[in-house]
N, C-alpha and C positions, 0 to 999 in steps of 0.2 A: 725395662722391667724396673728397674730402680724405685719408679714410684711406688709399685705394687709391693715392694720390701718395705716399707714405711707405712702400710697399714698396719692394721692391730690384727692377729691370727684369724679371729673370727668372721672378719671382713673379707681377709683372704680367702678362706675358706667359703664362705658366700659366693665371691665373684667365680670361685673355682668349679662350684656345682652350677652356678648362673651359665657359665662355658659349655661346661660340658652338656647342658640341656640345649644351649642351642647350638652345638656341634650336630646331636642327633636328629633334631630339628630340620639343618638344612640339609645332612644326609639324607633323611628320609624322603625330603620333599623333592630334592635334586635325583633322586636313584631314578626317577621317570622322566626326565627330562629327553634322553637321547632314545627313549623306546614308545611312550605314549602316542607321540605321532604317528608311527608306524603301527601301532596296536589300531588304532582308529581307522588307517587307511586300509588295514588287512579287513575290517570289517565291510569295506565297499566303497568307503567314503571318497568323493573328490576332493581335490586339494581346498577347495573352497569351504566344503563340510569340514575339513580337517582343521581349517582356521576359525571356522563358526565355534567348534566344540572347545577347541584348546582356549579362544578366548572368551567363553565362558566361565574361565577360571576368574575373570576379574569384576564378572559380574557378583559373584559371592564376595570379592574384596569391598567393591564399591557399597553395596546394599547392606554390610555389616558394619565397614568403616566409622561411621559414625556413631552409632550407639555404642561400638565396643570401646572408643576414644574415651566417651564420655564414662564408661563402665572404670577404665582404667585409672581415671582420675577421682571417681567419687568412690568406687569401691577397692581401688587396689589394683597393682601391676600383675599380681600373682596371681588372681583369678582368671583373668584377661589370658594369661600365657596358658593357663590349663586348658582352657576353651579353644586356641589354637594347637595346641599339642594332641587334645583329643580329635581333633579335624584331620590332621596329619596321619595319624595312627589308623582311622575309619576309612578313610577315601579310598586307600587301594584294594581294601575289599571289595566294595562297591563296583570296580572296574573289573574285577574277577567275576561276578555274578551275572554281567550282561554284556553284550555287543548290540543293543540298541541305541541308535544315535542321539534320542529324545533323552534316557535315561543318562546317556554319558554325558550331556548336556548339565543335566541337573547333578551328577556326581561331581564334576568338575566344578560347578557353582559352588557347591558343599565347600569342597577341597580348598578354594578361594580362602574362605572364612581363614584357613590355616596361619594365612600371611598377614591377615588382617589385623587379628589377635596377636599372635605371638611376635610376630617383627617389631611392632607398634610396642607392646608391653614391654618386651626386651630392652628396646633402645630407650624408653623413659625410666626405666630402672637402674640402667647403667648410668644414664646421665644425675638421677635423684643419689647415686653414691659416689658422682665424680667431684672434686674439688673445682671450682671454676677454672682456677689456673692450669689442672692438668687434664681440663674436659678432652679438649681434643686428643690428647695421648691416649686415654683410658679408652675414649670409644673407640681410637682406632685399633687399638688391641683387642678389645672385647669384639669388636665386629670381625674379628679374625674368624669366628666361626662361619660367617658367609663362604668365604673363600676355601677354606677347608672343607665344609660340606659339599659345597660344590665342585670341590676335587674328587671328593672319596664318592659322593654320590652317585655321580653318572658312570663312573667307573664300575661301583658294584653294579648299578642297575645294568648298563651295558653287558659285561660280563655275565650275570646273571642271566638275562636275555638269552643271549649266544649260545650258554653252556647250559641250560635247562628249560628255557621258555617263556612267558609272560607270567604265566601264574606263580612258579614260585618267586619271580623277580617281585611280584606286587605284595606276597606274603613277607618277603626280606625289608620291603618300605615299610611295611605295619610293623614289625619287629622293631626296626629301629625307633618308631614314635612311639612304641609302649615302652621302651627304657626309657626315651626321653621323657614321657611322661611321668616316670618314675622319679627321676633326678629333678623335674618342675616340682614335685612335691615338697624335696628337700630345702626349697630355695627360701633364703629368710628375705622377707621383705624390709624396705626402707621405711622408716616412721610415717605413719597415714598422715597425708596432708589435706587440709580443709579446704572443702570444693566450694569457692566462692563465685562461680561464673553464673551468671544470669540463666539457669535452665529453663524457666519459663519464657524467655523470649525464642521464638518461632524463627527468625531471622537471624539467632546466635550465630550458625553455621556461617551463612553468606555473608555475615559480616566479617568472618574471621577470614573466609576465603577470598574475600573481594578486597582486605587490606593490603597496603602497600606491602608490609612484611611479609606475607606469604605469597600475595599473587604472582608476583614474577616466577618466585623459586618453584611453583606449582605449574606455571606454564611451562618451564623448562622439564620439568619430571613428566609431563606430558610429552613433549618431543622424544625424550630419552626412553618414555615408556613405549611408543611404539615403534622404536627402533629393537628395546630388547623383548617385547612381544613379539616380532618378527624373527628373533633369533630364536624363541624358544619354540615357534611354530613352524620355521622353514629351514633352519639348519639342518636338521636330520634329513629332511626331504634332499634338499639342494646338494648336499655331498653325495647322496646316492643317486641324483638325478647327473652328476658330472661324472661319476664313476671312479671317484678319489679313494685311492686304497689307504683308507682310515676308520678307526673304530670312532663314530660318533660321541662316544664318551671320553675320547683324550682330546675331542676339541676343547670340553667343556672342564677338562682337567688343567688344558692349557690356560683358560679363562681365569680359574680358581689360582692355579700358582702364580700369575702374575698378579690379581689381586692381594693373594697373601702378601706378596714381597712389598707393594706399593704401600698397603696400610701401614706397615711399622715405619714407613718414612713419614708420609703424610700428617698422620695424627699429631705428632709431637711438634712438626713443623709450623702445622695452621693455629698452634697456640701461640707461635711466636709472629710469624708473618700474617696471619688473618686466613679466613676460611675462602675467601673471595677467588683470590689467584688462584687457589687448586682446583676449585669449580670450575673456572674458564678451562684450565689445563685439561681436566675430565672431558670436557666437550670436545676439545681438540683431538684426544686420543678416540673418542668414540666416532667421530668425521673420518679419521684416519682409518680406524678398522672397518668401516662400512665399504670407505673405498677399495680397499683390501680385498673384501669379499665379492665386491662387484667385478674384480678382476680375477676371482681365485679359479684354478684350474686343477693344482695338484695338492696334496695334502701338506707339503710344508707351507704351501701361502695360507691355508686355513687354519694353519697351527700359529702360525705368526699373526694374524687376524684376530686368532682368540686370544693371544697373549695381548695385545692393543687393547681389543676391547674390556679384558678384566683389568687393567690399569685402568682404563677409565671408568668402569662400573667401581671398583676398588677405591677409587678417589670419591665419587660423585655423592655415593648414598652417604658414607659416615660423613662427610662434611656439610651436606642437606641437615642431617641428623644435629651436629654442634651446631650449624647456623640455626635452626627453630631453637635450638637451646638457648641459643644466645637472644634470641628474642621473643623470649617466653619468659610468664612469670610462672615460679614451681608449681602452681597449682592449676596450672592449662598446658602443662607438657605434653600429655596426652594428644588432647586436642588438636593443638596447633601443630602438629607432628604427623597426626592423622589426616586433618584436613590438607594439609600440605602433600601429604602422598597420595590425595586420591586422583592428582593430576597423572602421577604414574601409573594408578590403577586404571584410570580411563584409558590412557597410551595403551596398555597390556590388553583391554578389551577391545579395542579399537583395531588393534592391528592385525589380527587373524582374520578378520570377516572384512573389513575394508581392504587392505592389501591384500589378501587372498582374491578377490574381486577381480584382480589385475593380471594375476597370475599365470592366467592362460596367454594373456597380450603381451608380457614384458617379460614375463618368465621369472623364476627365482633371482637370477642376475639382476634383474631389473628392480626388483624390489630392494635390494641392498644397495643400489645405487640411489634409489630416494630416501632411503634411509641417511645416506652421508648428507644429502642436500637439508634433511631434516633436522642433523646434529649442526651443521652450521647455522643454520636460521634460529637454533637454540643459544649458539654461542654469540650470534649477534645482540639477540634479546636481552641473555645477561649483561651484556659489556655496557648497554647504554641503557637499561631501565634497572638494573639492580638496587640501585640508590633514589635519592629523594630528587635528582636530576640526573641530566647527562654527565657532567663532569664528575659528579660524588660517585656515580653507577661506575665508570672508566676507575677511576681511582682505586674504588674498593675491588673491582674485578681483577685489575692488574697488582694487586697486593701493595697499592702506594698508599691508601687511606682507610679509615675505620668503617665499619657497617654503620650507615644513617640509621638502622631501624635495631640496634642491638640494645638489650635493656639489664643483660646481665654479661657481662664482658670479664674474660680473664684479664688480669692487671697489668699485663704485658701488651695488651692489642691496641689500648688508646696511644701508646707511644708510636704509633704507625702514623696517626695523622701528625703530629710534632715532627717525626722524623721527616716524613714526604715533604715537609715546608724548607727544609733547608736545604742548602746549595747543594 
């Protein structure tokens, strides 16, 4: 935390308010994780229908990600964070008033706007406020809002549902969102950047997505998104099906505690050793956790799998954010991160409906076995394709060389290339 002590008091206060807003956002969003699939199932929906409704969350993500990315670069980060916080506060009220599957799908899609807006703008603002030499460290610390929120939110939501029922649980989620909205209004934005991107070019999005600096991270996030979407949709149903004596909220708490712990180490280390090796490690964690779920039969195994998955998530997302910052000019960070995260969004959108089709044939256990294979595939792609050729990719992915596509690197990272050539 020494790097924060070196900041002036105004910046420290701003980061504290921003951190609090992020914590309330993720807590309010995550409060629904252990109970919403059960709520949808209680309406009489089949496993496939539950997957479709949960997957429509990503429809809102994908549909709004592009224009919100442009808005964050053109109008500023704060207005986009406010949009996301409004969505996370209002959506739970929608679940209260209907049990119609089409309406639940519409509300779930609207709910997806929350992550598309808040997470994107929050990450971009943190990068704006971070000096390059400490970018990984600050991103790592500020991204702790995610695991802490994912620890508190599911526990709050799970116990609120157990003690009071669905409606009070939804109202609590809305209350967290309203508090977060107030905190967001107090955030002071970094200086406005001049938006120089060619807005008139219709193919600008595709040029970004297909560019070498973004394409491979987006593909990796697509495969991880399929895994994450499967967890969000099927883990409450899987634990119930197995008959494990475990509150589902505690699974997400294990995920969050592990994610919290590893971010304290990974952020500062990535400023020294590069982003690639930690992305590779995160994909190994994902593959291992899915394999553990494939074989899970009791509460202990579920909790261990959750902890390993949390280590993967706590490493991957901050490292992708730092990687996109390294590969971007200041006036395009919102768009590059937003376009890259579309891979993650698409994976979440496809996980429920696509894998849900096979739930009756292969069961929940088989779904997580398939996710283990997807994680291994993502690791193979990153090891061989993350640089300008296979050799550079391997060196970067193993922490032995610099990023081929970096534009704005911390001063310490270029030393990797020189050091890697020494005997």
